[in-house]
KETORBA-96186 format. One record per residue: residue in three letters; z negated, y, x of N, C-alpha, C, O in turn. Coordinates in steps of 0.05 Angstrom, whole numbers, padded with zeros to 5 digits, always signed. Last residue first. Example, Ala and Ser with C-alpha at 12.3 -4.5 7.8 and 13.67 -1.06 7.14 Angstrom:
# residues 2
ser-00142-00045+00257-00143-00021+00273-00157+00001+00258-00161+00023+00268
ala-00156-00114+00264-00156-00090+00246-00156-00066+00264-00169-00066+00285
END
This chain:
# residues 190
ile+00169-00114-00356+00176-00085-00357+00205-00079-00342+00214-00056-00342
ile+00178-00173-00362+00167-00156-00381+00168-00123-00376+00167-00109-00396
gly+00206-00194-00319+00221-00192-00347+00205-00174-00358+00218-00154-00366
ala+00171-00202-00275+00198-00186-00269+00208-00180-00295+00220-00159-00296
leu+00129-00232-00272+00127-00209-00290+00150-00188-00301+00151-00170-00319
gly+00141-00276-00239+00146-00281-00269+00143-00257-00287+00150-00258-00311
met+00132-00258-00191+00157-00254-00197+00164-00262-00228+00185-00258-00239
phe+00066-00266-00185+00086-00243-00198+00109-00238-00203+00115-00218-00216
ala+00084-00317-00172+00070-00311-00192+00077-00284-00204+00090-00280-00224
met+00104-00308-00123+00117-00324-00135+00111-00319-00155+00131-00313-00168
ala+00063-00284-00097+00080-00271-00102+00100-00285-00124+00111-00271-00140
met+00029-00326-00093+00024-00303-00117+00045-00291-00119+00052-00286-00142
leu+00046-00366-00052+00057-00372-00081+00035-00348-00099+00025-00357-00120
gly+00053-00326-00008+00072-00334-00021+00073-00343-00048+00090-00337-00064
ala-00002-00321+00000+00008-00296-00006+00046-00305-00020+00059-00292-00037
thr-00017-00380+00013-00030-00368-00017-00011-00339-00026-00006-00333-00049
val+00014-00384+00061+00020-00408+00032+00004-00385+00004+00014-00378-00017
phe-00016-00345+00091+00015-00350+00083+00019-00359+00060+00027-00346+00040
ala-00064-00374+00089-00059-00351+00077-00038-00350+00076-00032-00353+00052
val-00056-00428+00121-00063-00423+00083-00051-00394+00072-00036-00391+00053
pro-00040-00398+00168-00020-00416+00153-00027-00408+00133-00016-00389+00121
leu-00089-00361+00182-00073-00351+00169-00047-00378+00158-00036-00372+00137
gly-00142-00418+00165-00132-00393+00177-00111-00384+00163-00106-00392+00140
lys-00114-00491+00168-00137-00468+00174-00128-00434+00174-00106-00428+00184
leu-00068-00519+00171-00071-00502+00156-00100-00476+00149-00103-00456+00135
ala-00091-00558+00209-00067-00557+00216-00064-00529+00200-00058-00511+00215
lys-00136-00585+00177-00148-00566+00200-00115-00547+00208-00117-00522+00212
pro-00138-00569+00104-00132-00584+00135-00131-00573+00156-00124-00550+00157
val-00193-00552+00071-00165-00546+00082-00163-00561+00107-00179-00564+00125
asn-00242-00547+00025-00230-00567+00050-00202-00566+00054-00187-00580+00039
ala-00267-00477+00033-00249-00502+00020-00244-00527+00050-00243-00527+00075
ser-00283-00434+00065-00302-00455+00044-00295-00484+00038-00308-00504+00038
asp-00235-00413+00051-00248-00404+00078-00270-00430+00074-00264-00448+00090
leu-00216-00409+00004-00209-00415+00018-00219-00428+00041-00213-00451+00050
arg-00252-00354-00016-00255-00391-00020-00247-00410-00008-00261-00430-00006
met-00237-00318+00012-00250-00323+00023-00262-00349+00009-00279-00363+00020
arg-00173-00322-00009-00180-00323+00026-00206-00336+00031-00207-00356+00045
ile-00186-00304-00059-00179-00323-00056-00180-00335-00025-00187-00358-00021
ala-00207-00248-00041-00220-00258-00062-00220-00294-00062-00240-00309-00064
thr-00158-00228-00017-00191-00238+00001-00210-00245-00018-00233-00248-00009
phe-00134-00223-00065-00119-00237-00042-00147-00246-00021-00152-00268-00013
thr-00151-00179-00090-00146-00218-00108-00153-00229-00087-00173-00243-00085
ile-00155-00139-00060-00173-00154-00064-00178-00177-00075-00198-00191-00073
ile-00092-00135-00045-00111-00137-00031-00136-00153-00037-00141-00174-00026
ile-00076-00122-00109-00063-00149-00088-00084-00163-00064-00092-00187-00062
leu-00100-00077-00115-00106-00102-00133-00101-00130-00119-00114-00151-00118
ala-00081-00048-00070-00106-00049-00070-00109-00066-00085-00125-00081-00075
phe-00026-00036-00085-00033-00054-00061-00069-00050-00062-00075-00049-00038
gly-00031-00020-00134-00017-00044-00130-00026-00054-00114-00037-00076-00117
leu-00045+00027-00124-00069+00008-00136-00052-00014-00139-00065-00032-00149
gly+00000+00047-00091-00021+00051-00086-00050+00025-00104-00068+00012-00093
ser+00038+00040-00138+00043+00031-00111+00018+00024-00096+00014+00001-00088
gly+00020+00079-00175+00023+00052-00182+00019+00030-00159+00004+00010-00159
leu+00028+00129-00142-00001+00119-00155-00001+00081-00164-00019+00065-00160
ala+00076+00127-00137+00052+00124-00117+00032+00111-00127+00022+00089-00123
phe+00092+00127-00192+00100+00108-00179+00080+00105-00153+00070+00084-00148
met+00075+00180-00206+00058+00154-00221+00073+00128-00212+00068+00107-00224
leu+00096+00217-00180+00065+00210-00171+00064+00189-00184+00048+00173-00174
ala+00154+00203-00197+00142+00202-00173+00115+00199-00170+00108+00179-00157
glu+00140+00230-00248+00151+00204-00247+00146+00191-00225+00134+00169-00227
pro+00133+00285-00239+00106+00271-00250+00114+00240-00249+00095+00224-00250
tyr+00189+00296-00216+00158+00299-00202+00137+00280-00209+00127+00264-00194
ser+00234+00252-00240+00223+00274-00238+00197+00274-00226+00184+00253-00225
gln+00287+00216-00208+00267+00216-00216+00254+00246-00218+00261+00264-00202
pro+00319+00170-00172+00326+00197-00172+00312+00198-00207+00322+00186-00226
ile+00302+00147-00113+00309+00140-00137+00310+00174-00152+00303+00195-00142
ala+00294+00168-00059+00318+00157-00058+00330+00149-00091+00353+00145-00097
val+00249+00191-00063+00264+00208-00060+00284+00187-00065+00295+00194-00086
asn+00210+00140-00067+00214+00168-00089+00238+00182-00089+00249+00188-00110
thr+00225+00115-00026+00234+00108-00048+00230+00126-00065+00249+00130-00081
leu+00196+00142+00021+00229+00144+00019+00238+00137-00011+00256+00151-00022
ala+00151+00125+00003+00157+00167+00003+00180+00165+00003+00193+00181-00010
val+00138+00078-00004+00135+00089-00019+00143+00110-00016+00146+00120-00038
gly+00151+00071+00055+00162+00052+00038+00160+00076+00008+00180+00089+00002
leu+00099+00097+00080+00132+00108+00080+00144+00093+00063+00152+00110+00047
val+00071+00053+00061+00059+00078+00055+00089+00103+00060+00095+00121+00045
ala+00082+00004+00080+00082+00010+00046+00077+00041+00041+00080+00051+00018
cys+00088+00007+00138+00103+00015+00128+00104+00016+00098+00124+00027+00088
asn+00037+00044+00163+00038+00027+00153+00061+00030+00140+00063+00051+00129
ser+00022+00072+00208+00044+00065+00212+00052+00038+00191+00066+00019+00197
ala-00025+00092+00178-00003+00117+00187+00020+00102+00197+00041+00116+00196
ile-00056+00049+00188-00047+00063+00151-00019+00082+00158+00002+00084+00145
leu-00076+00035+00230-00051+00034+00229-00042+00037+00197-00021+00028+00187
pro-00132+00063+00232-00108+00084+00239-00080+00078+00229-00063+00094+00222
leu-00158+00028+00201-00150+00050+00182-00134+00060+00204-00115+00071+00193
tyr-00151-00029+00241-00136-00026+00209-00125+00009+00198-00103+00017+00191
val-00188-00012+00273-00166-00010+00281-00146-00011+00258-00128+00005+00257
gly-00247-00010+00226-00239-00019+00261-00205+00001+00264-00203+00024+00257
leu-00270-00026+00180-00236-00023+00183-00232-00027+00207-00216-00044+00215
ala-00321-00025+00201-00304-00050+00193-00279-00053+00179-00269-00074+00169
lys-00327+00026+00211-00332+00011+00230-00317-00018+00217-00300-00028+00231
tyr-00322+00047+00172-00310+00056+00187-00309+00039+00213-00292+00040+00231
leu-00361+00032+00135-00340+00024+00129-00319+00026+00148-00298+00013+00145
ser-00410+00053+00164-00405+00021+00159-00380+00014+00152-00372-00008+00158
gln-00401+00105+00148-00402+00096+00182-00390+00072+00179-00367+00066+00187
ser-00383+00145+00108-00388+00122+00110-00379+00097+00135-00361+00081+00137
phe-00366+00208+00121-00390+00193+00096-00394+00165+00092-00408+00159+00073
arg-00339+00204+00167-00367+00222+00157-00389+00217+00136-00413+00219+00134
lys-00301+00163+00168-00330+00166+00187-00342+00186+00176-00366+00181+00176
ile-00273+00179+00117-00289+00156+00119-00311+00156+00141-00335+00150+00136
val-00255+00233+00138-00275+00236+00117-00290+00207+00117-00315+00206+00118
leu-00227+00217+00184-00250+00231+00186-00270+00237+00168-00293+00243+00174
glu-00177+00188+00157-00203+00174+00172-00225+00193+00176-00247+00182+00170
thr-00152+00225+00126-00174+00206+00116-00187+00185+00125-00202+00170+00113
leu-00134+00260+00168-00152+00269+00148-00172+00255+00134-00196+00262+00129
gln-00099+00216+00193-00128+00220+00208-00145+00234+00189-00168+00227+00188
val-00064+00212+00142-00082+00192+00149-00106+00196+00175-00126+00183+00177
leu-00043+00255+00132-00058+00245+00118-00081+00229+00126-00105+00230+00121
ser-00010+00254+00184-00038+00279+00186-00052+00267+00162-00077+00267+00166
ala+00021+00212+00183-00002+00215+00201-00023+00231+00199-00045+00228+00208
ile+00049+00228+00137+00028+00214+00128+00007+00207+00161-00016+00199+00161
val+00071+00276+00155+00060+00279+00135+00043+00253+00128+00023+00257+00114
leu+00111+00246+00194+00084+00264+00204+00068+00280+00181+00052+00297+00189
ile+00141+00216+00167+00121+00208+00183+00093+00225+00192+00069+00221+00195
phe+00170+00252+00143+00145+00246+00118+00131+00224+00145+00109+00215+00139
ala+00195+00276+00177+00179+00297+00166+00156+00268+00148+00132+00268+00144
ile+00224+00226+00186+00216+00242+00210+00192+00254+00199+00169+00246+00206
thr+00255+00212+00140+00234+00200+00154+00218+00207+00173+00196+00195+00177
asp+00286+00264+00133+00272+00258+00120+00247+00244+00129+00224+00253+00127
ile+00321+00282+00170+00310+00285+00182+00281+00271+00158+00259+00268+00168
phe+00375+00287+00134+00364+00264+00154+00345+00262+00171+00346+00244+00188
lys+00367+00335+00104+00360+00307+00086+00357+00284+00109+00342+00265+00106
ile+00382+00379+00109+00373+00363+00134+00360+00342+00127+00342+00331+00140
asp+00398+00430+00075+00411+00409+00087+00403+00395+00115+00413+00399+00137
leu+00363+00457+00049+00364+00468+00094+00383+00448+00089+00390+00444+00112
pro+00358+00440+00000+00367+00457+00007+00368+00471+00042+00375+00493+00050
val+00329+00385+00021+00361+00377+00015+00366+00405+00010+00390+00406+00016
leu+00281+00395+00049+00302+00392+00062+00325+00388+00050+00345+00388+00065
val+00255+00434+00007+00260+00443+00032+00279+00428+00044+00298+00442+00053
tyr+00250+00411-00041+00255+00447-00039+00255+00458-00010+00255+00482-00002
his+00255+00356-00037+00274+00366-00056+00275+00396-00048+00297+00408-00049
tyr+00217+00340+00008+00239+00332+00005+00258+00351-00006+00275+00361+00009
ile+00172+00367-00009+00182+00376+00013+00212+00362+00024+00226+00370+00043
pro+00159+00341-00057+00166+00368-00057+00184+00377-00023+00204+00390-00020
phe+00151+00287-00031+00176+00292-00056+00177+00327-00053+00199+00337-00048
thr+00108+00300-00007+00131+00294+00007+00156+00292-00018+00179+00300-00013
ile+00055+00307-00030+00069+00324-00011+00097+00317-00012+00110+00335-00022
leu+00049+00254-00071+00047+00288-00077+00065+00304-00059+00086+00314-00067
gly+00055+00213-00030+00083+00219-00050+00079+00248-00063+00098+00265-00065
ala+00011+00226+00000+00042+00217+00011+00066+00224-00010+00087+00236-00007
leu-00029+00216-00041-00019+00253-00026+00007+00239-00010+00026+00253-00015
phe-00016+00161-00054-00021+00186-00077-00015+00212-00056+00006+00225-00059
ile-00029+00140+00008-00005+00132-00016-00001+00154-00039+00022+00163-00040
val-00079+00149+00004-00055+00159+00026-00033+00160+00014-00020+00180+00009
val-00110+00135-00037-00110+00162-00024-00079+00168-00022-00062+00182-00034
ile-00100+00083-00026-00080+00088-00055-00093+00120-00053-00083+00134-00071
val-00111+00065+00020-00090+00062+00018-00079+00076-00014-00055+00079-00021
ala-00173+00074+00006-00162+00096+00037-00129+00086+00026-00118+00108+00022
leu-00180+00036-00025-00179+00060-00033-00179+00074-00010-00194+00093-00013
gly-00170-00018+00011-00153-00009-00017-00156+00022-00031-00138+00032-00044
met-00211-00012+00047-00176-00006+00057-00162-00006+00031-00142+00008+00029
gly-00251-00009+00018-00247+00012+00033-00211+00019+00034-00196+00037+00029
val-00246-00071-00003-00249-00047-00023-00235-00018-00008-00215-00006-00017
val-00239-00090+00052-00219-00092+00040-00222-00071+00014-00203-00056+00009
ser-00288-00086+00068-00265-00072+00087-00245-00074+00075-00227-00060+00083
lys-00317-00120+00036-00323-00086+00034-00300-00080+00048-00287-00064+00034
met-00300-00170+00036-00289-00163+00010-00296-00121+00009-00287-00104-00006
lys-00265-00187+00097-00288-00186+00085-00287-00173+00057-00266-00161+00057
thr-00203-00206+00108-00222-00233+00118-00256-00224+00105-00272-00242+00103
ser-00157-00175+00098-00165-00186+00085-00190-00214+00085-00194-00233+00070
val-00141-00152+00144-00161-00142+00134-00171-00156+00125-00194-00159+00132
gly-00089-00168+00158-00112-00170+00175-00142-00167+00169-00162-00176+00182
phe-00051-00185+00122-00072-00202+00131-00092-00191+00148-00113-00203+00151
phe-00052-00128+00109-00051-00146+00088-00077-00164+00101-00101-00164+00097
ser-00035-00106+00157-00065-00090+00137-00074-00117+00114-00096-00124+00106
cys+00020-00116+00148-00004-00122+00174-00033-00119+00162-00049-00138+00163
leu+00054-00113+00101+00033-00142+00119+00020-00139+00133+00003-00157+00137
gly+00068-00065+00089+00046-00062+00087+00024-00087+00090-00001-00089+00087
leu+00126-00101+00037+00113-00079+00062+00081-00074+00062+00068-00078+00041
phe+00151-00133+00006+00132-00147+00033+00131-00121+00050+00134-00121+00075
gln+00162-00129-00047+00181-00108-00025+00164-00125+00006+00176-00121+00028
met+00128-00164-00066+00163-00160-00081+00171-00149-00053+00186-00162-00038
leu+00079-00161-00055+00085-00184-00053+00108-00185-00067+00113-00205-00081
val+00071-00103-00030+00067-00123-00019+00078-00147-00030+00091-00158-00013
ile+00084-00071-00077+00094-00062-00057+00086-00078-00035+00094-00067-00014
asn+00114-00091-00144+00092-00090-00120+00101-00082-00096+00125-00086-00091
asn+00138-00093-00191+00150-00084-00169+00134-00074-00137+00139-00059-00118
val+00098-00107-00227+00124-00115-00226+00150-00112-00199+00170-00125-00193
leu+00053-00078-00210+00047-00112-00219+00082-00119-00210+00089-00132-00190
met+00062-00028-00199+00033-00039-00196+00030-00072-00197+00012-00086-00187
ala+00094-00003-00221+00090-00019-00188+00078-00025-00178+00076-00028-00154
ser+00099-00020-00277+00110-00031-00261+00108-00031-00221+00114-00048-00204
ile+00050+00019-00291+00053-00010-00292+00066-00028-00271+00055-00043-00255
leu+00080+00069-00283+00048+00063-00268+00050+00027-00259+00051+00015-00237
ile+00122+00058-00315+00127+00070-00285+00102+00056-00268+00102+00040-00249
ser+00092+00057-00356+00119+00046-00351+00117+00038-00323+00112+00016-00312
leu+00068+00110-00368+00056+00085-00365+00074+00061-00351+00063+00048-00333
leu+00114+00141-00363+00095+00147-00342+00074+00122-00338+00065+00114-00317
asn+00134+00129-00413+00148+00121-00391+00131+00137-00368+00148+00146-00352
met+00103+00145-00454+00096+00119-00444+00117+00115-00423+00117+00092-00415
END
């Protein structure tokens, strides 16, 4: 039950985008077309989960025993950059259209602070390896859930009668703020 609680909490209550405000670059940049958002969501789930899978043991079994915990950010960035390159190659190989739709935002996953934030949070909180993996998976799923939901709302707003001064990104920021407030209401549940 504890693992399920961690998964749901990372997805909804402590959502990486709406509660910690990480990963906003790709959140606002890609959220105009549903196909690219679904692909980005899947790519981020994979990268965050694999980063959690690899960085947790590196930290606890290499950096801590060697007393070089201070290079954790550098080590994690190297792991994440490698994972993003691998993910980019796989997407390019199996879905050219998705690769073109994601454009510059696919390589930006390497600098997506959501991925690094999850890796650093996993080692900062005293937890077991399965708990860290559930947190990583929940964070990735939460990112995908929010970006897909946000894109659906944003597509509806594009065809709505929005005042000219709020068209585009201004209404997107207001919408994201309202979504964040709505998700704050979940804080007392888990």
